[in-house]
Residue, then its C-alpha position, 0 to 999 in steps of 0.5 A: m160610216k162603218k162600211l165606208s171605213l172598211l172600204l177605206l181600209l181595204s183600199i189602203a191594203i190593196s194599195c200597199v200590196n200593189k206598190p213595188t218595194e225598193k230592193k235594198i242595195e248592199t254597200i261596202g267600204s267608205i269614201e275618204r275626202t282629202d281635198p274639197a275638190l273631190n266634192d265637185i266630182m263625188p256627191a256628199d252621200a256617195s256610196i259604194e254599191i255591190l252590183s254582184d260578187g262571187y268572181d275569182w278575180s274581176e278585172g278590165p271593165v269597159w262600158v259599151e254605150s251602144e248596148k248600155m252594158l259593162l263588160f269585164s273579165d274574170v281572169p282565172r275563169n277565162i270569162v268575159y261577163k256583161w252587166t246591164e241594169k235590166d238583166s244584171i249578170d250574164i256570160f258574154l264570152k267564154p273562153s276570153g283569153y286562152t283558146g287552146e285545147q290543152n291545159s294552159n298551165s297558167p293561173e290567170e289564163g283569161s282576158n284581162g284589160l278590155g277596150l274599144s276600138p274607134d269603130g266600136k270593136l272589143i279589144l282584149c288583152q289575152h293572158g293565155d294566148r299571150r297577145l293583144a286581140v280584137l273580137d271579130a263579131p258584133l257586140n250584140a251577137p258575140q262569138v268566140n272569134y278573135q283576130t290577133l293585133a300583136d303577139n310578139y316583139d322582134g319575133k319573141r312572144f309577149n309575156s301576158p298583155n295586161d291592160v290597153a289604152v286605145r288612142s283616138n287614131g286607132d293606135y293601141f298602147f299596152t303593158d306586158p307584165p308576166y302575171g299570166m305566164p304559164r308555170g315553168v315557162q321562161q319568158e322570151i322577152p327578158f323584161q316587162g315592156v310597154y308597147k304601141v301597136s300602129n297598123g300592125a307594127v309593134a314599137l317598144l316604148v319603155d322596158s325599165l318598169t318592173r311590173p307595168n300594169g294599168i295604162a291611160f291617156m290624159p285627155d290631150e293624149k300627149t301624156v300617159i299614166i302607167a301603174n307599176s304593180d310592184r310592192a317595192k316600187a308601188k308607183w304611178y309614172a307619167y310619160d310625155l309623147n314626143e312627135n315620134d311617139e317616143f316616151v320622154n320626160g318620164r317621172v313619178f306621178y305618185d308614190a304609194t309604196a309606203n301604203t302597201a305595208s298596211e293596205p291591200g292591193l297595188p297600183d293596177g288599172l286606172k281611168i282618166d276623166k275628161k277633166g284630167n282627174v285620175f281614178a287609179t286602183g291601188p293600196g286601199g282602194v281607188w285613188i283619185f288624183n287631179s291632173e297634177g298628181k294631187v290626192l283628192g280622196r280615195i274610195l276605200l275598200p277592204v279587198s284588193t282593187a283591180n280596175c275601174a271604168f266610167d259610163a259614157d257621161e262619166k256619172t258612174l264609176f264601175i269598179t272591179a275589186d277581187n270578187y266584186l263588181l261595184r258602182v259609185k255614182l259621181 
């Protein structure tokens, strides 16, 4: 009996040694539920997981389903990183936004917003090179080889293309605030525009926004939501597209100006799910609206939040926030 007990104890000990231990995931922030409809989007036990940190300013995430990876920018470091569940973090592209040899003299010279073309190529808003570009290399074998999609309007250089929305027909809609402009250099375009690039032709869509930033299409691609990163006008605007792809019926989607006095961050990047729910980074974290602009809740974070992206089935939301890469299960 004593021998049997010793064997049993030894077996239990070996079992405990061989059993993998679950790594504790660190979390940050909290979920604010304003409307019961949020329960259909986000489970009651949802948490905000820290996947990695240590960035200067993480931005522009995009999910690449073919490679099961998330790509995102660190704008000041001029790097695109990739994250995978298996291998965690690695450098994907360097340089990502400024490819010149001399000092760019820009505080934010790297890529910002990222997107995917209909044929699966990486699209980059490049601050330092002041252009919208495409990566001319396979995503499973990246090389620093960029081709210009657009770098000027009426012969004048863009300020610093910031974020891009890719329409299903291959047209690119992007914003052009001055955040990546070189220090001491005068803007050639005297406003902050929103543009469309179609078959190489550049069309100005609106020039009245003070700091156009994040941009995304509603599911029917007939309405665009644009974030305005201006502390005095911290708003999201909605525009409809007419038959000539002109912006019409401009209106305020939501005004968060009052929140800027007490919460970190401004309206920045955003994504819209297949049901028309809008996930928009702004004061306090990520705001979640229905398609009519009603607040359903917020993902509250203690740092300024830059952008977000869904995985392919919209079951996961990735968030870039200051020095963090975060994840929320939906």
